[in-house]
C-alpha positions as CSV (number, residue, x, y, z in Angstrom):
1,M,-36.3,-41.8,-4.5
2,Q,-36.5,-45.5,-5.2
3,N,-38.9,-45.9,-2.3
4,I,-41.2,-43.2,-3.8
5,I,-41.2,-44.8,-7.2
6,E,-41.9,-48.2,-5.6
7,S,-44.9,-46.7,-3.7
8,I,-46.6,-45.5,-6.8
9,D,-49.3,-47.8,-8.1
10,F,-48.6,-47.5,-11.9
11,E,-51.4,-49.8,-12.7
12,A,-54.0,-47.6,-11.0
13,L,-52.4,-44.5,-12.5
14,L,-52.5,-46.0,-15.9
15,K,-56.1,-47.0,-15.4
16,L,-56.9,-43.4,-14.3
17,F,-55.3,-41.8,-17.4
18,G,-57.1,-44.4,-19.5
19,V,-60.5,-43.5,-18.0
20,I,-59.8,-39.7,-18.4
21,G,-58.6,-40.1,-21.9
22,V,-61.5,-42.3,-23.0
23,S,-64.1,-40.1,-21.3
24,L,-62.7,-37.0,-22.9
25,I,-62.4,-38.5,-26.4
26,V,-65.9,-40.0,-26.2
27,S,-67.3,-36.7,-24.9
28,I,-65.6,-34.7,-27.7
29,V,-66.7,-37.1,-30.4
30,A,-70.2,-37.2,-29.0
31,Y,-70.4,-33.4,-29.0
32,F,-69.0,-33.2,-32.5
33,I,-71.6,-35.8,-33.8
34,S,-74.5,-34.1,-31.9
35,K,-73.7,-30.6,-33.2
36,K,-72.5,-31.6,-36.7
37,Y,-75.2,-34.1,-37.5
38,I,-78.0,-34.5,-34.9
39,V,-78.6,-30.8,-34.7
40,K,-78.7,-30.4,-38.5
41,I,-81.1,-33.4,-38.8
42,I,-83.4,-31.6,-36.3
43,H,-83.1,-28.4,-38.3
44,K,-84.1,-30.2,-41.5
45,L,-87.1,-31.8,-39.9
46,I,-88.2,-28.5,-38.5
47,F,-87.8,-26.7,-41.9
48,K,-90.0,-29.5,-43.5
49,T,-92.9,-28.7,-41.2
50,K,-95.7,-26.4,-42.6
51,S,-95.7,-24.2,-39.5
52,T,-93.1,-21.4,-39.1
53,W,-93.2,-20.8,-35.4
54,D,-90.8,-23.6,-34.7
55,D,-88.2,-22.0,-37.0
56,N,-87.6,-19.5,-34.3
57,F,-85.9,-22.1,-32.1
58,I,-83.4,-22.5,-34.9
59,K,-83.0,-18.8,-35.3
60,V,-82.0,-18.2,-31.7
61,G,-79.7,-21.3,-31.6
62,F,-81.7,-23.3,-29.1
63,F,-80.6,-26.8,-30.3
64,E,-76.9,-25.8,-30.6
65,Q,-77.1,-24.7,-27.0
66,L,-78.6,-28.0,-25.9
67,A,-75.7,-29.8,-27.7
68,H,-73.4,-28.5,-24.9
69,L,-75.1,-30.9,-22.5
70,V,-73.6,-33.9,-24.3
71,P,-69.9,-33.6,-22.9
72,P,-70.9,-33.4,-19.2
73,L,-73.5,-36.2,-19.6
74,V,-70.8,-38.4,-21.2
75,I,-68.4,-37.7,-18.4
76,L,-71.1,-38.4,-15.9
77,Y,-71.6,-41.8,-17.5
78,F,-68.0,-42.6,-16.9
79,L,-68.0,-41.2,-13.4
80,S,-68.3,-44.6,-11.7
81,M,-65.0,-45.6,-13.4
82,Y,-63.1,-42.8,-11.7
83,P,-61.5,-43.3,-8.2
84,Q,-63.7,-42.6,-5.3
85,Y,-61.6,-39.6,-4.2
86,M,-62.2,-37.9,-7.6
87,Q,-65.9,-38.7,-8.0
88,D,-67.2,-36.0,-5.6
89,A,-65.1,-33.2,-7.1
90,L,-66.0,-34.3,-10.7
91,L,-69.7,-34.5,-9.8
92,Q,-69.6,-30.9,-8.5
93,I,-67.9,-29.7,-11.7
94,I,-70.3,-31.6,-13.9
95,S,-73.3,-30.2,-11.9
96,F,-71.9,-26.7,-12.3
97,W,-71.4,-27.3,-16.0
98,I,-74.9,-28.7,-16.6
99,T,-76.5,-25.9,-14.6
100,I,-74.8,-23.2,-16.7
101,V,-75.9,-25.0,-19.9
102,I,-79.5,-25.3,-18.7
103,I,-79.5,-21.6,-17.8
104,K,-78.3,-20.5,-21.3
105,S,-80.8,-23.0,-22.8
106,I,-83.7,-21.5,-20.9
107,D,-82.4,-18.1,-22.2
108,K,-82.6,-19.3,-25.8
109,F,-86.0,-20.9,-25.2
110,L,-87.4,-17.7,-23.8
111,S,-85.9,-15.8,-26.8
112,A,-87.7,-18.2,-29.2
113,L,-91.0,-17.7,-27.3
114,L,-90.6,-14.0,-27.6
115,E,-89.9,-14.3,-31.4
116,I,-93.0,-16.4,-31.8
117,Y,-95.1,-14.0,-29.8
118,N,-93.8,-11.0,-31.8
119,S,-95.0,-12.7,-35.0
120,L,-98.6,-12.5,-33.7
121,E,-100.8,-9.5,-34.3
122,V,-101.5,-9.0,-30.6
123,S,-97.8,-8.3,-29.9
124,K,-98.2,-4.8,-31.4
125,D,-100.7,-3.9,-28.7
126,K,-99.4,-6.0,-25.9
127,P,-95.5,-6.3,-26.0
128,I,-94.0,-8.8,-23.5
129,K,-90.3,-8.1,-24.2
130,G,-89.9,-6.4,-20.8
131,Y,-91.4,-9.4,-19.0
132,I,-89.2,-11.9,-20.8
133,Q,-86.2,-9.8,-19.9
134,L,-87.2,-9.8,-16.3
135,L,-87.8,-13.6,-16.4
136,K,-84.4,-14.1,-17.9
137,M,-82.8,-12.0,-15.2
138,F,-84.5,-14.0,-12.5
139,V,-83.3,-17.3,-14.2
140,Y,-79.7,-16.0,-14.4
141,I,-79.7,-14.9,-10.7
142,L,-81.3,-18.1,-9.4
143,G,-79.3,-20.3,-11.7
144,F,-76.0,-18.6,-10.8
145,I,-76.7,-19.1,-7.1
146,I,-77.5,-22.8,-7.7
147,A,-74.5,-23.3,-9.9
148,V,-72.0,-21.8,-7.4
149,C,-73.5,-23.8,-4.5
150,L,-73.2,-27.0,-6.5
151,L,-69.6,-26.2,-7.4
152,M,-68.8,-25.5,-3.7
153,G,-70.7,-28.5,-2.5
154,V,-73.2,-26.4,-0.5
155,S,-76.9,-26.9,-0.4
156,P,-78.5,-24.2,-2.6
157,W,-81.7,-24.2,-0.6
158,G,-80.0,-23.0,2.5
159,V,-78.4,-20.1,0.6
160,L,-81.7,-19.2,-1.1
161,S,-83.5,-19.2,2.2
162,G,-81.1,-16.6,3.4
163,V,-81.7,-14.2,0.5
164,G,-84.6,-12.7,2.3
165,A,-82.2,-11.0,4.7
166,F,-80.7,-9.1,1.7
167,T,-84.0,-8.0,0.3
168,A,-83.4,-4.3,1.1
169,V,-80.0,-4.5,-0.5
170,L,-81.4,-6.2,-3.6
171,M,-84.2,-3.7,-3.9
172,F,-81.6,-0.9,-3.8
173,I,-79.5,-2.6,-6.4
174,F,-82.4,-3.4,-8.7
175,K,-84.3,-0.2,-8.0
176,D,-84.4,0.9,-11.7
177,T,-85.4,-2.6,-12.7
178,I,-88.3,-2.6,-10.3
179,L,-89.4,0.9,-11.4
180,S,-89.1,-0.2,-15.0
181,L,-91.2,-3.3,-14.4
182,V,-94.0,-1.2,-12.8
183,A,-93.8,1.3,-15.7
184,S,-93.9,-1.5,-18.3
185,V,-97.1,-3.0,-16.6
186,Q,-98.7,0.5,-16.6
187,I,-97.7,1.1,-20.3
188,V,-99.2,-2.2,-21.4
189,A,-102.2,-2.2,-19.1
190,N,-103.2,1.4,-20.0
191,D,-102.2,1.1,-23.6
192,L,-100.1,4.3,-23.4
193,F,-98.1,3.5,-26.5
194,K,-96.9,0.5,-28.5
195,V,-94.4,-0.3,-31.2
196,G,-95.1,1.7,-34.3
197,D,-96.8,4.6,-32.5
198,W,-95.6,8.2,-33.1
199,I,-94.8,9.8,-29.8
200,E,-93.4,13.1,-28.8
201,A,-91.4,13.5,-25.6
202,P,-89.7,17.0,-25.6
203,N,-87.9,16.4,-22.4
204,F,-85.8,13.6,-24.0
205,G,-85.6,15.1,-27.5
206,A,-87.8,12.3,-28.9
207,D,-90.2,13.0,-31.8
208,G,-90.8,9.9,-33.9
209,E,-91.8,6.3,-34.0
210,V,-91.5,3.7,-31.2
211,I,-89.3,0.9,-32.5
212,D,-88.7,-1.1,-29.3
213,I,-90.2,-1.4,-25.9
214,A,-87.9,-3.3,-23.5
215,L,-87.8,-3.7,-19.7
216,H,-85.3,-1.0,-19.0
217,S,-85.6,1.3,-22.1
218,V,-87.8,2.4,-24.9
219,K,-86.2,3.3,-28.3
220,V,-87.7,6.0,-30.4
221,Q,-86.5,6.7,-34.0
222,N,-86.9,10.4,-34.7
223,W,-87.9,11.5,-38.1
224,D,-84.3,12.5,-38.9
225,K,-83.4,8.8,-38.3
226,T,-81.6,9.4,-35.0
227,I,-82.5,7.0,-32.2
228,V,-83.3,8.2,-28.7
229,T,-83.2,5.6,-25.8
230,I,-85.4,6.6,-22.9
231,P,-85.5,4.7,-19.5
232,T,-88.9,3.0,-19.3
233,Y,-89.8,4.4,-15.8
234,K,-89.2,8.0,-17.0
235,F,-92.5,7.8,-19.0
236,M,-94.3,7.7,-15.6
237,E,-92.5,10.8,-14.4
238,N,-92.7,13.0,-17.5
239,S,-95.5,13.9,-20.0
240,F,-95.4,12.8,-23.6
241,K,-97.7,13.0,-26.5
242,N,-99.0,10.0,-28.5
243,W,-100.2,10.8,-32.0
244,R,-102.0,7.4,-32.4
245,G,-105.4,9.0,-32.1
246,M,-104.7,11.1,-35.1
247,S,-103.4,8.1,-37.1
248,D,-106.3,5.9,-36.1
249,S,-108.9,8.6,-37.0
250,G,-107.8,8.8,-40.6
251,G,-107.5,12.6,-40.5
252,R,-104.9,15.1,-39.6
253,R,-105.5,18.6,-38.4
254,I,-104.7,21.7,-40.4
255,K,-104.5,24.8,-38.2
256,R,-102.9,27.8,-39.9
257,A,-103.8,31.4,-40.2
258,L,-103.5,34.1,-42.9
259,F,-102.6,37.5,-41.4
260,I,-104.6,40.0,-43.3
261,D,-103.3,43.6,-43.6
262,V,-105.9,45.8,-41.8
263,N,-105.4,48.6,-44.3
264,S,-106.7,46.3,-47.1
265,I,-110.0,45.5,-45.3
266,K,-113.0,47.5,-46.7
267,F,-116.6,47.4,-47.7
268,C,-117.4,45.8,-51.0
269,N,-118.1,48.4,-53.7
270,P,-120.2,47.7,-56.9
271,Q,-117.0,47.1,-58.9
272,L,-115.7,44.5,-56.5
273,L,-119.0,42.8,-56.2
274,E,-119.3,42.6,-60.0
275,K,-115.9,40.9,-60.1
276,L,-116.7,38.5,-57.2
277,N,-120.0,37.5,-58.8
278,K,-117.9,35.7,-61.5
279,I,-116.6,33.3,-58.8
280,E,-118.9,30.3,-59.1
281,I,-118.8,28.8,-55.6
282,I,-119.8,32.1,-53.9
283,R,-122.2,33.4,-56.6
284,D,-125.4,32.2,-54.9
285,Y,-124.1,33.5,-51.5
286,L,-123.5,37.0,-53.0
287,Q,-126.9,37.0,-54.8
288,E,-128.6,36.2,-51.5
289,K,-126.7,38.7,-49.5
290,Q,-127.2,41.5,-52.1
291,K,-130.9,41.2,-51.4
292,L,-130.3,42.1,-47.8
293,V,-127.5,44.6,-47.9
294,D,-126.8,47.9,-49.5
295,T,-124.6,47.5,-52.5
296,T,-124.2,51.1,-53.5
297,D,-120.9,52.9,-53.5
298,E,-122.1,55.2,-50.7
299,I,-120.1,54.8,-47.5
300,T,-122.6,54.7,-44.6
301,L,-122.7,52.8,-41.4
302,N,-126.4,53.0,-41.1
303,K,-126.9,50.2,-43.6
304,R,-125.7,46.6,-43.8
305,K,-122.8,46.2,-46.3
306,L,-120.6,43.3,-47.3
307,T,-116.9,43.4,-46.5
308,N,-114.2,41.9,-48.6
309,I,-112.8,39.9,-45.6
310,G,-116.2,38.5,-44.7
311,T,-116.8,37.5,-48.3
312,F,-113.3,36.0,-48.5
313,R,-114.0,34.0,-45.3
314,E,-117.1,32.5,-47.0
315,Y,-115.1,31.7,-50.1
316,V,-112.5,29.9,-48.1
317,K,-115.2,27.9,-46.2
318,R,-116.9,26.8,-49.5
319,Y,-113.6,26.1,-51.2
320,L,-112.5,23.8,-48.4
321,Q,-115.9,22.0,-48.2
322,A,-115.7,21.3,-52.0
323,S,-112.2,19.9,-51.7
324,E,-111.9,16.1,-51.9
325,N,-108.9,16.2,-49.5
326,I,-110.8,17.9,-46.6
327,D,-113.3,16.0,-44.3
328,S,-115.6,18.7,-43.1
329,K,-118.4,16.3,-42.0
330,N,-116.7,14.0,-39.5
331,F,-114.2,16.4,-38.0
332,T,-114.3,19.9,-36.6
333,F,-114.4,22.5,-39.4
334,L,-113.9,26.2,-38.8
335,V,-112.8,29.2,-40.8
336,R,-112.7,31.9,-38.2
337,Q,-111.4,35.4,-37.6
338,L,-109.2,35.8,-34.5
339,Q,-108.3,38.8,-32.4
340,P,-106.4,41.4,-34.4
341,T,-102.7,41.6,-33.6
342,S,-99.8,43.9,-34.5
343,K,-99.3,41.8,-37.6
344,G,-102.8,42.1,-38.9
345,V,-106.1,40.2,-38.6
346,P,-105.6,36.4,-38.4
347,L,-108.0,34.4,-40.6
348,E,-107.5,30.9,-39.2
349,I,-108.4,27.6,-41.0
350,Y,-109.1,24.8,-38.5
351,A,-109.9,21.7,-40.5
352,F,-108.8,18.1,-41.0
353,S,-107.4,16.5,-44.1
354,N,-108.6,13.0,-44.9
355,K,-105.0,11.7,-45.3
356,N,-102.7,11.6,-42.4
357,K,-99.4,10.4,-43.9
358,W,-96.9,13.2,-43.5
359,A,-95.9,13.8,-47.1
360,E,-99.5,13.7,-48.4
361,Y,-100.7,15.9,-45.5
362,E,-98.0,18.5,-46.3
363,D,-98.9,18.5,-50.0
364,I,-102.6,19.0,-49.2
365,Q,-101.9,21.9,-46.8
366,S,-99.5,23.5,-49.2
367,D,-101.9,23.3,-52.2
368,I,-104.6,24.9,-50.1
369,F,-102.6,27.9,-49.0
370,D,-100.9,28.3,-52.5
371,H,-104.4,28.9,-53.8
372,L,-105.6,31.1,-51.0
373,L,-102.5,33.3,-51.1
374,V,-103.3,34.1,-54.7
375,A,-107.1,34.3,-54.2
376,L,-106.6,37.1,-51.6
377,K,-105.9,39.6,-54.4
378,E,-109.2,38.9,-56.1
379,F,-110.9,40.2,-52.9
380,D,-108.6,43.3,-52.8
381,L,-107.0,41.9,-49.7
382,K,-103.3,41.9,-48.8
383,L,-101.2,39.8,-46.4
384,Y,-99.4,41.6,-43.7
385,Q,-95.6,41.5,-44.4
386,E,-92.9,43.1,-42.3
387,P,-90.7,45.6,-44.2
388,S,-88.0,43.7,-45.9
389,G,-85.6,46.6,-46.3
390,E,-85.5,46.2,-50.1
391,F,-86.2,50.0,-50.5
392,G,-83.1,50.7,-48.4
393,V,-80.7,48.9,-50.8
394,M,-78.2,51.4,-52.2
């Protein structure tokens, strides 16, 4: 026991503990100063600038992440004071540490660049979040390989050169990522949709606004505020509808039919014509037609006669053309009679409102049909309505 104690070089051991203690204390103090004071000074300088793009580096914590480089760099400074047998191991640990910090710093830097790009108007049409995510993935994979090689004391270039042998395995592992990347490129290049677009994808239960386009997924917020997450590459396999054309056009289609009871359709008799002549918007139409058709009460198919459904169709056409909410000049405008069905004769309105916001559009459409449902009675027309059973109530 005494021989063992005598063989220990206490002076060298004391010197080693002293170097370790000093290097650790200095690194901790340096890290505290850099994060508590230097980083805050940098933040204040950035906030004082007129530009706002540099604020994004503060937002993502880029400078706080860089502060983690201080401890390993301080220890690296004291490395020459350590015994030779410890220097190689410490150098490997420090290299691993610095590599990890650099990887995370690059991650923060790319996040800041994405925030800056998203603040630009072009980001709405050309999102790059997917590409940034792919670049981050590449940085993490490459950085992890380099970090592990440095920790083990192996040349990273030799390991990286052998990655080609595992290409097939990597392609299998990252199959979804590769498919998503291709899909992202096609979505952006072909301008299939962008953040803020209203899309409808029935296969995924999506009917709402695109709120995020990432490398692996697209998030759609439905109108009931639920959020659907769809794999990006699925958009290349399944059909979907983009309503952007409607939004950009400034109009929104109204396509709805009134089902007229066949039993209420008839020729216009003098009494009905007299009543309809009081309607201002079709008065000139009726006066012109009365010169060409027979207006007597006599029922004959040998002469031209006005029908109440034909006159009502003209009324609907003129009523809509006079409306300030319907654009009949720049969009398709039809009031047409469709093939009779078991529920009556459909009189369809095919027109476009000049407002495309949902609530305004629904108000316009409702106001139109509120009026027309009442106006039908003036033409002695009735809507088809299935028996409700009210006469069978005991």
